[in-house]
N, C-alpha and C positions, 0 to 999 in steps of 0.2 A: 416848566410843566404846568399844565392847567390844574388849578387847585380843585376844580369841580369834578375832575376825572375820577372815576371810581378805581383807584389803584389796586383795590383788593381783587378786582376781576382780571388782573393780568396774570398770565401763566408764566412759568419759568422761561419759556422761549421768547417772551416779549409779546406774544399774541394775546388777544382778548378771549376770555372764555366764550365758547360758541352758544350764547343764549339763543333759544329758539321759540320761547313762548309768545303767543299772540292772543289778542282779545277774541273771545268766542261770542258769536251771536247765535243763540240756540233756536232751532226750528220748533222745538217742542219741550214743554215742561211736564214732568210726571211727578205726582205727589204720592208719598208713602206715609201712612199713619197707623201704627200698630195698636193704637188705643181706640180705633173706630172700625166698626164692621167686622167682617170675617174674611178669611182667606178665600179667594175666588169670587168675591162679590163686588169688588171695586173695579173702576175703569181707569184709575190713575189721575182723574181730574181732582182739582182742589176740593170740590164738593163731595166727591165719592172716591177717595184715595185707595190705592192698593193697601192691603193689610201687611204684606211682607215685602222686604227689599228685593227678594228674588223675583217676585212678580214683575217688579219694575225692570229688573235686569233682563227678563225675558222679552220685554217690550222695547227696550231702549235701542235706538238706532244712532248712527253718527249724527251729531248735532243735537243730541237729547241731553237735557239737564234733569237729573233725578233729585228731587227735594225730599229729604227724609225728616219727618217731624220727630220731636223728642220722645224718647222711650227706649226700652230694652228690647232688642230683636235677637232672639235665640235661633240663629240660623247660620249656615255657610253660604255666603253670597257668592254666586258664580256668574260673573258677567258673560253674556252670550256674544257680545260684539264690542269691538273697540271703535275708535274714531278713524278718520282717514287722513287727517292733517292737523297741524297746530290750531287752525281756525275752526275745525270741525271735529271736536272731541266728544266723548261721552263723559259726562261729569256726574259724580255721586256726591251730594253735598248735604250737610246738616241745614235744615230749614232755619233754625235760629230760635225755636221756641222751647228749648231744653236740650240737655245732653242726649246725643244719640249713641247708644252702646250696642255694638254687635258682639254677642257672646257665643263662644264655642262650648258653653256649659249649659247644663239644665239644672233647675232646682229640684231637689228630691225631698220627699216627705215621709216615706215609709221606713221606719227604723225599728229594729228589735235589739234586745240585749244580746251581745255576742256570746255564743256558747260552743262547747265542744273543742276548745283549744286551750292549751296550757299557757298561762300568763306568767309563770314563775316556777320556782322549785328546781331549776337546773343547777348544777354545781356553780356556786358563786353568785347565783341569781336570787335576789330577795323575793319573798312572796308579798305582793302588794294587795292587801285585802280591801283597801278603800277606794280603788280606782273604778271607773266605769268605762267599759268598752262596748261600742255599739256596732251593728252591722247593717248593711243595706245590700239587698240583692238587685242587681242591675236589670232594668227592664229591656229586653231584647229589641223592642221597637225603637228605643232611644239610640241604639247603636247600629243601625242598619248600614252595612258597608264599611264600618270602621269602629273598632272597639279599642281605644287606647290603653285600656286596662289589660288587654291581651298582648300588647306589643311592647318590647323593650325599647329603651331610649335610643340606642345606637341604630343607625339605618344601615343600608346594604353595603356601603363602601367602607371597609375597615382596614384598607391597605396600609394606611400610615399610623395606625394605632400601635403603640409600643406597649404591649401587655406587661412586660417586665418592669416598666417604670411607673405604672399607675394602678390605683385601686379600682378594680372593675365594677365595684358595687353600683355606683351611680349610672354607669353605662347599661347595666342589666336591670335597673329599676324599670317599672312600667311608666309609660308616657302619661297615663291618666292622672289627673290631679284632683284633690278634694279641697274645697274652699269652705271656710266657716266665716260668715259675715265679711266676705270679700278677701280674706287672708288665707293663704294656702297652708294646709297641714304638711308636716314633714313625713316623707315616705320612709318606712323602715323595711328591712329585708326579711325579718322573721317576726312572727306574731308576738312572741314574748318580749321583744324589744320595746313594745308599747308600754310595758310596765316601767321602763326606765324614764320615760319622757312623755309629758302631756303634749297635746297638739300634734299627734302622729297618726299615721294610717298604714295599713297593710292590705295587700291584694292577694286573694287566694290564687292558687296555681292556674286554674282555668280562666281567670279574669272575669268571673261572673259575680263575685261577691267581694265587697269592700268592708273592712273592719277599721274602726277609727276611735280615737280617744281625743276628746275635745280639750282645749285649754281650761284649766280649773275643773276638769272632769264634769263639764257641763252636759246638759240634756239637749240633744239636737233639736227637739221640738221647740226649744226656746231660741233657736238661732236659724239663720239662713244657711242651708247646706247646699252647695252646688258641686256637681261632678262634671268634668270635661267629657264631652261626647263626640266632638268633631276635631279634625286635625287642624283646620284653618278657619279663619273668619271671613276673609275676602280674597278669593283667588279664582281666576278663570279655570274652567275644566279643560279647555283646549289651550295649548300654548300660542304664543306670538300675537295675542291681542295687544294692540298698541293705541297710543293717543287716548289714554284714560286718565281722568282726574278724580282724586278722592280727597274730599275737603271737610275738615271739621268733625270727623267721626272718631269714636273710641272703639278699639278692638281688644277683647279680653279673653283670657282663659283658653288659648289655643293649645291643643295637645300635639304640638309639632315634635318631630324626632330630631335627634342630634345630626347635624350635617356631616358628610355629604350624602344625598343631595340636600341643597339648601331650599327649605320650604318654610316660609314665614307665615305668621298669623295674617299678615297682609302681603300678598304675593303678586308680583308682576308676571310670574310664570313665563319667563323668557320673552316677554314683550318689551317694547322700547317706547320712549317718549311718554312716560307717565309723569303726572304731577301729583305728589302726595304732600299735602300741606295742612297744617293746623290739626293733625291727627294725633291720637294717643294710642300706644300699644301697651297693654298691661298684662303682666304675668303670662307671657308665652313660655311654654315648657322648654323650648330650645331657641328658635329664631324669631325675631320680631318682624323684620321686613326683608324680603329677598328681591333683588333687582337685576340679577344677571342671568347666566345660562343654566343655572340651577345645578348642573352636574357635568363634569368633564367627560362622562361616558356618552353623552349625546352626540349624534353624528353632526359634524360641522358642515354647514352649507356655505358655499362661496358667496361672499357679499352679505352675509347675515348681519343685521344690525342688532347690537346688544347694548343696552344702557341708555344714555341720553335722558336719564330720569332725574327729576327734581324732587328732593325731599326737603321741605321747608317748614320751619316753626313746629316741628313735631316733637313729641315726647315719647321716648321708648324706655319704659321702666321695667326692670326686673325680668329681662330675658334670660332664660336659663343658660344659654351657651353663647349666642351672638345677637347683638342688637340689629345691625344692618349687615347683610351678607350679599356678595355679588361676585360671580365668576365672569371674567372678560367684559366687565362693565366699563364702557368708555364714556367720556364726556359727562361724568356724573357731577351734579351740583347738590351738595348737602350743606344747608346753611340755617343758622338760628335755631338749632335743635338742642334738646336736652336728652342725653343718653345716660341713664343712671342704673346702678345695681345689677349690671350684667355679670353673668358667670357663676351664679349660685349653684349650678349643677356640678361644678368642679370637673369639667371635661376639657380642661385646657390642653391635655396631651392627646386629644383627638386632632389637634392642630387646626381647628376651625373656630376657635373661640375669640371673642373680642367685642368691644363696644361697636366697632365697625371693622369688618374684614372684607377686603376686595382683592381679587386676583387679577393680574394683568390690567391694572387700571391705567388708563391713558387720558390725558387732558382733563383730569379731575380737579374740581375746586371745592375745598372743604373749609368753610369759613364761619366764624362767629358761633361756634357750637360749644356746649359744655359737656364734657365727659367726666363723670364722677363715680366714685365708689364701685369701680370695676373690680371684680373679685377674681384673682388668680388668672387674669387674662389681660391683654393689651387694650388700651383705649382705642387705638387705631393700629391695624395691621394691614400693610400693603404687601401682598405675597407674590413675588416673582414678576418680572417683566413690566415694571411700572415706569411710565415715562411722562414727564411734563405735568406732574401733579403739584398742586400747591395746597399746603396746610397752613392756614393763616388766621390769626386772631381768635384762637380757641382757648378755652380753659381746660386743662387736664389736671384733675384734682383727685387726691386720695385714692391712689392705686393700692388696693388691699391685697397683700401677698402677691404683688404684681412684679413680674420680672422686668418689664419696661413699659413706658407709656405709649411710645410710638415706635413701631418696628417696620423698617423698610427692608424687605428680604430679597436677596439674589436678583438685583436689578442692575443690569450691565450696560444698558444703553440709555442715553438721555439724562436729564437732570430732574431731580425732585427737590422742591423748596419747602422748608419748614420755617416760617417767619412770624414774628410778632405774636407769639403764643405765650401763655403762662403755664408752666409745669410746676406742680407742687405736691410733694409727698408721694414718692414711689417707694413702697415698703420693701420690695424684693421678695422673690419666691425661691427659697433655698432652705436647706436643712441647717438650722441653727446649731445642732449638735455636731455637724461636720466641720465647723470652723475650728481650726487647730488652736490650742492654747499655746501662747508664746511667752512664758514667764521670763522675767529678767531680760537678758540680751539675746535670748535664743532665736528671736526672729530677725535680728539685725543683719545677719550675713547670708540669708537665703538669697538665691539668685533670681527667682521668679515668684510671682504671686501664686497662691493656691487655687485661685479661680472658683472658690466656693460661693462667695458673696456676690449677689447681683442686685438689681434695682437701678435702672437707668431711665433717664428722660427720653433719650433718642438712642436707638440701637440699630446699627446697620450690619447685616450679615451677607458678605459677598456682594455688597452694593457699592457701586462707583458713583462719583459725582454728586454726592449729597450736599445740599446747601442748608445750613442752620444759621439763621440770621435774626438778630434783634429779638431774642426770646429772653424771658425771665425763667431760670431753671433753678429750683430750690428743693431742698430736703429729699435728695435722692440717696437711697441707702448705699449705693456703690458710686456711680458716676453720672454726671450730666450727659456725657456722650461717650459711647463705646461702640467699636466696630471690629469685626474680624474678617479676614479673608476666608473664602470658601472655594478652594482651588479645584475640587474634584466633583462638584455638583454641576453636571453638564450632560447634555444629550443632544443628538442630532448635530446641528452645525454650531451649537453654542460653545462658549468658553467658560472657564471658571471665573468667579468674581474676586476682585482684588481688594475691595474696600479702600480704594485710593481716590485722590482728587476730591476728598471732602473739604468743604470750606466752612469754618465756624467764625462768624464775624459779628461784632457788636452785641454779643449776648451778655447777660448778667448771670453768673453762676453763684449760688448762695448755699453755704453749709451742706455740701455734699459729703457723704460719709467717708469715701475713699479718695475720690478725685473729681475734679471738674471735667477733665478730658482724658480719655484713654485712646490715643491714636494707635492703630495697629502697626503703622510704619511712618517714616518721615515724609512719605509722598502725599501729604495733605497740607492744609493751610489753616492758620489761626491768626486772627488779627482784630485788634480793637475791642477785646472782651474785658469785662470787669469781673474780678474774682473777689468775692466778699465772704469773710469769715471762713476762710479755707486754710488749713494747716498742713504742715509737712510737705511731702512731694505730691502735690495735687495736680500736676500736669505731667502726663506720662506718655512715653513711646514704648510700645511693647516688643517690637521686633526690629532688627535682629536681637535675639537674646544676648545678654540679660537685659531686661527692660530698664529704662531709666525713669526715676521719679524726681521731678524737678519742681522748683518754685518759679515765680514769674521772672526774676532776674536771670536765673539759669536757663529757663525756657527761651528767653530772648538771646542770651549769649551763645548757647550751644546749638540751638535749633533755628534761630532766626525768626521765631514765631512771636506774634503779639508785640511788635516793637512799639505799638501805640496802646498796648494793654495797660490796665490799671489794677491795683489792689485796694480793697476797702475793708473797713472794720466797723460795721454798723448792723443793726437788726432790720429784718424784713418780716412782716407778719401778714399772713393771708388767712382771712376768715373764710373757710371753704363752705360754710353754711349760708352766710349772708353776702358772699362775693364782694368782699372789700379787701383792700391792700393798704398797708401803712409802712412807711420808713421811719425808723426810730434810732436814737443813739444806742450803741451797744450796751447790753446789760452786764457784760463781763469784759475784763481787760485781757489784752493779749499776753500770752506767755512768750517771752523772748530772752535770749541770752544777752549779756551785756554788749551794747553797741549795735545790736541787730535793728532795733527800731529806728536808729538814726540813719541807717542805710536803706531802709524800706519806707517808701512814702505811701502809707495807708491813708485812704480817704476816710475821715471820721464822720462826715456829714454828707448826705447824698447830694446836696446842692453844690458841693465842692468838686464833684466829678467832672473831669475834663471832657470836652466835646471832641468828636471825631470829624476830621475833614472828609466830606463825602467823596470828593474827587480822588483823593489819595487812597481811600478805602476801596473805592470801585476799581482802581487800577491794580491794587495789590491782591484783591480777592476775586476779581472778575464777577462780582455781584452787580447786577444792573442797578444803575443810579435810582431808577424809579422805585425799586424795592427798598433801598436804603433810606430814601428820602420820602417814602410814601406816607399815607395816613398812619398814625400810630394806633395802638390797641383801642383807644377811646375816640378815634376819629379826628384827632388833631392833625392838620395838614402840615407837611414839611415846608420849610422855607429857609432861605439862606444857604450857606455852604457847609454847615456843621450840624451834626446830630449827636445826641447822647446815646450810649449803649442801652439796650433793653427795649421792651415793647412800648414804653411810655415816652412821650415827647418832653413833658415837663415833670420834674421830680422835686418834691418838697417834703422835708422832714416834718412828721406829725400830721400831714394832710391825709385824709381818708379818701382813697380812690375807690369808686364803685366800678367794679370790673366785669359785671355781667355784660358780655359782648353782644347779646342777641338783640336784633331789631324786631320790634313787634309791629304787627300790621296796623 
């Protein structure tokens, strides 16, 4: 294998990702500078720039480069035209003389003390006499065509919403947000609830007046107060505009609604072949970026192209429901991005939440990204009909009340590959009070698990032919890998999903709460994995019932799995703030019955881990040699006939590995 080949660009079927970008030679450059002149006075030249980005969007033709100078632009940019080819795009770029921020909010200045509403005195409610609540009456001219303070969060498709399982409060909150010095206040449902908590706001029934209480009961005249007034920041008004590039811009405060439809702060609006790079999305009420067909209710046109979009070196912070969303988006490239803080709206049971959620994704390449602090939602969710996607060299960190980090749902054809990633700390999303107490020996003789606890690194639901290779999977509340069949989810000519033919090879599983692996049936494969600091029956086959809970020797003897597998007893530490990883000697000793330690060969130092023969592993697992032998997480090229388990090529005790995978420009 050629060491210079970019092995991260190979898809599971062995083909190379279909890169399509080409250098643009622009016919015209248009300048925008909101600090000079007035709207309608500029001509777009460097000497006399347009005042607003929208003026440039009206003038831009294929082959136009729009250069936007530093400043804050409070507008909804609606491109009028797209490009015609990879060589003749329309490009919207930061000029480089300061941050360019496009905001869907307006700063407001007119405040009065809130009157006429009861702030306490209800049964059980304290009367808070020291607080200060303010009000602001919305200016109708600021909300022409769209008032997010009149609209509830949930959009028109509520088919899949399970009302009996979820608190509807956040779904019925208003989309409008209130910001104090760039930070959002928390919306409450009733006026008097502001008495309980600082930093909150409430919207009157008609959506025309907002009441708010600042942190520290501050005076709004001493702060910057902003209210969202537009749904999106950058989105064409007409669909299907394609070959558009957006580079180096920040989009903030969009009052988007909860999908479906998927409408992001930055929206391709059903177009294809967009390049979105070096951009930042801040505090979108629901969706950060949408890249697909927006809604499954649109009429489908034969031969319609959806996807082929590049999202590169972007930061998506604090999207309320979903960071990146796409329906039927094919040939997607998402690389070197940070997606953090998604899910604060707590709308995971609308089934459209996640750091990134794509439906029917095919030939997707998702590499060198960091997903972190996702709240009550998945880091990545590929929902139904996903084929030939590769998720490689990503960090999946600190899933807060998260059921699983990566979810591949109901995918019955083709292979999806998850390789050379680091998964760390999946807390689980379940009712802690529902976990049954098992005092003494009461739990010893039950036949099956109670299925209350979750928290998985990789979860497959009715998904066949999953490939999970050379990952580090640690600190999962339940299991590193779990899958279940979904026999009766089918329509048309489809069949049910079996969750069979999964292959787990060369992974390191560390300190998972219940198990490393939970296979639904024996019709799967596990080989060459390393199990570190795992106790009890941490390798499981669930069906046919009763399930079996095994350790590595029994896993090998009774199931024939992991004949080259290993066990270890040392510590792994991941600093999720500074992106470092360290292997250390174990800080605690193993508990074992007399004679057990002599029969089990636990690796005490990471350097003593045995290597895996690539050729044998390839034959046993049907994993392509180029994947097993490819560059590791840090770019070390494979060489020779042996590799160590996990995403790193060289392992050293006490060494500090800097694991931020992103490539900067």
